[in-house]
C-alpha positions, 0 to 999 in steps of 0.5 A, a space after each residue: 377235486 378232479 383236475 384237467 389240463 388244457 393245452 390247445 392250438 385250435 381254441 374252437 369251443 374251448 371257453 364253453 368247454 372250460 366253463 362247463 368243467 369249472 361249473 362242475 368243480 374241476 380244477 383247471 391247468 393250462 399253458 401259455 395262450 390257453 391259460 391267458 384266454 381262459 383268464 380273460 374269459 373269467 374262468 379260474 385257471 392255474 398256469 402249468 408253470 405254477 403247478 410244476 414249479 418249472 417255467 416255460 423254457 426254450 421260447 415255449 418249446 418246453 411247457 408241459 413236459 414235466 414229471 408232475 404232469 405226466 406222472 399225474 396222467 400215467 398214475 394208476 388208481 393203486 396205493 403204490 402210484 398214489 403214494 408216489 404222487 403224494 411223495 412229490 406233492 403231485 395230483 392225479 390228472 383226470 382229463 386232457 384237452 389238447 390239439 396239435 400245432 398245424 404242421 400239415 397246414 404249415 407245409 401246405 404253403 408253397 413258400 414254407 421254409 424247413 425251419 418253419 416246418 420244424 417249429 410246427 412239429 408238436 412235441 408236448 401235445 403229442 406226448 399228452 395225447 399218448 399219455 392220456 390215451 394209454 391210461 384212458 381207463 382213468 383219464 379222459 382224452 379230448 383231442 378233437 374240439 367237436 367232442 367237447 359237447 359230448 364229453 361235457 354232457 357225459 360228465 354232467 350225467 355222472 361220468 364217461 363210459 368205458 366205451 367212450 373213453 376207449 373211443 376217445 383214446 383210439 382217436 388220439 392214437 390215430 391222430 398222432 399216427 397221422 401226424 407222425 406220418 405227415 412229418 415223415 412224408 415231408 422230411 423224406 420228400 416222398 420217399 415214404 408214402 402212407 395211406 390212412 383209412 378209417 372203417 365205415 361199415 362191414 358190407 354184407 359181401 363184395 361183388 359176389 356173395 362169396 367175397 367179403 368186403 368193407 367200406 373205408 373212408 379217408 376221414 373218421 366218421 364219414 358216411 358212404 361217399 361222404 354223404 348220409 343214407 336216409 332210407 333203404 336197405 344197407 348199401 352193397 359193394 356194387 351199389 357203392 361203385 355205381 353210386 360213385 360213378 353216377 355222382 361223378 357224372 351228374 355233378 360234372 354238369 352245371 345245368 339240372 342233370 341226371 345220370 343213370 348208371 347200371 353195372 358201372 356203365 352210364 345208360 343215360 345222361 341228360 341236362 334240362 331246364 327242369 330236373 324232371 325233364 332231365 330224368 325223362 331224357 336220361 331214361 329214354 336213352 336206354 330204359 331197358 338198362 335203367 331198370 334196377 340201376 342207380 340214379 344221381 341228380 346234381 340238384 335236390 330231387 323235387 316232387 315231379 322228379 320223385 314221382 317219375 323215378 318212383 315209376 321205375 325200379 331202381 336200387 339207389 338215388 343220390 342227390 344233394 337233397 330231397 324235398 319233403 314231398 320227394 321223401 314222402 314219395 320215396 318212403 313208400 319204397 322201403 328198400 330204395 336207398 336214398 343218399 344225400 350229399 353235403 355238396 357237389 364236390 368230387 373229392 379227393 383230387 387223387 384216386 387209387 386202384 389196387 393191383 397185385 402187390 401195390 396201388 396205382 394213384 392218379 389225379 382225378 379226371 376233372 375234364 379238359 385242361 383249362 388251355 384245351 382248344 377245340 379245332 374244326 378239322 373238316 370242310 364243314 363247320 359245326 352248327 351252333 346246335 351241333 356244337 352245343 350237343 357235342 360239348 354235352 356228349 364230350 363231357 358225358 363220354 368221359 364217364 363211360 368205360 373205354 372205348 367210349 362212344 356217346 350219341 347225343 341230341 341237344 343235351 341228352 344221350 340217345 345211345 351209349 357204347 363202351 367197355 369193348 376192346 375195339 372202338 368200332 363195336 362201341 359205335 355199333 352198340 351206340 347206334 343199336 341203342 339209339 335206333 332212329 334217334 341217331 339220325 341227326 345226332 352227334 357223336 363223341 369218342 373218348 380217344 382217336 379213331 385208329 381206322 376210319 371204320 368208326 366214322 363210316 359206322 357213324 355216317 350209316 347211323 345218321 350222325 352229323 358231327 363228331 368230337 374226338 381227341 385226334 392224334 391218330 396216324 390215320 386222322 386224315 382218312 377219318 377226316 376225308 370220310 367225314 367230308 365225304 359224308 358231309 359231317 363236321 369233325 372237331 379235335 380236342 387234343 385231350 383224351 379221356 380214357 376210363 378203364 
């Protein structure tokens, strides 16, 4: 009779899994609360203490740490190992279902004590995982409750394949490595930093064909950006960068919004009552650059929006979802990549960039701090319409490469300039892209104006109001020039560089 040991903190799905094992004729061993839960569910189970002949001691600190358990796990299917087990009256153990004390959840509480953290360092569970994972050619390890159905199904079909056993073992070693890293980081108070990444897919190449590349994720089994590719060619390195930039921009707005990105630079961002109208407004911002770009929507793409997008050659569309009709429309473009996202969150809260022999880590720019205040600094106050457009432009500006300049009317960009080493050139680029649409538009600048020349260029283009952080030693010159041209200017006190 095959034997399994069950010792879990997270009991999600345990009863169903144990009932399935019992129905297959498995002999179940369990410790403490796990055994009690199974017994209350009328599932036959033996306490580990009864099997080993050794009671739980030290208030439950020692339960499964016994030679009868670990010999049963580590024994190989050889005559010598079988004889050793028989001499002691022990059996092979063929499956382990185990998960660990919630150390990370415990230390996440702001008022956690060191004693509480120490008590949530799992010893027996980690040892079970390592023993089963080491001997995975014979022992099945299940350390993730989400794997219960697949393992049970495999057992019902005749047994686990070597590939499945190996995959489960790798998951176990990764789990214990992550667990130990969290403990080490906590006890060392940040003296040691670890970054755990899981391979998602090997990419065809990097930015250029002669560069190799790979997509890695913070969580095992995650899709690109945490989403799912529904159709189209395999995502490229450049696609992923553009999708990330477009998604961040689109979901920063609350109303139905579209962001179009090309080569990591937004070429159009717009919000409207209808997603299709937002798309048309974003496309009108720079239709030449939008060709071959990436489109992000902060709402599920409907039929009208899909019809409009399908008229343009684009590489990818990313959205929280797609209507059935939209999927049918896009299916006619076999190479178009569609990515659906599970929610509108931008995660994680930190972002990394590699530099020579190291990494930079910073908090993600989620917009102005809660206590940020806008201050009108010119003689003329902004109108209600200007203020609405300025707030949109200010948010859009945060997703443009520095030195970022955005011209906007209502809630749509009409000209974007960024990525240049001086700000005045970015104003000129935005004005060139906008053309006559700049007349009556507003302008956002991600950082202050070191000289008033940018304000002068804005006035020439017909800009009526400007939003910027302020803080330059020449602020007074920019304000005076705005007053001279009858423009309104608002200071935010917050800079939004995006290098």
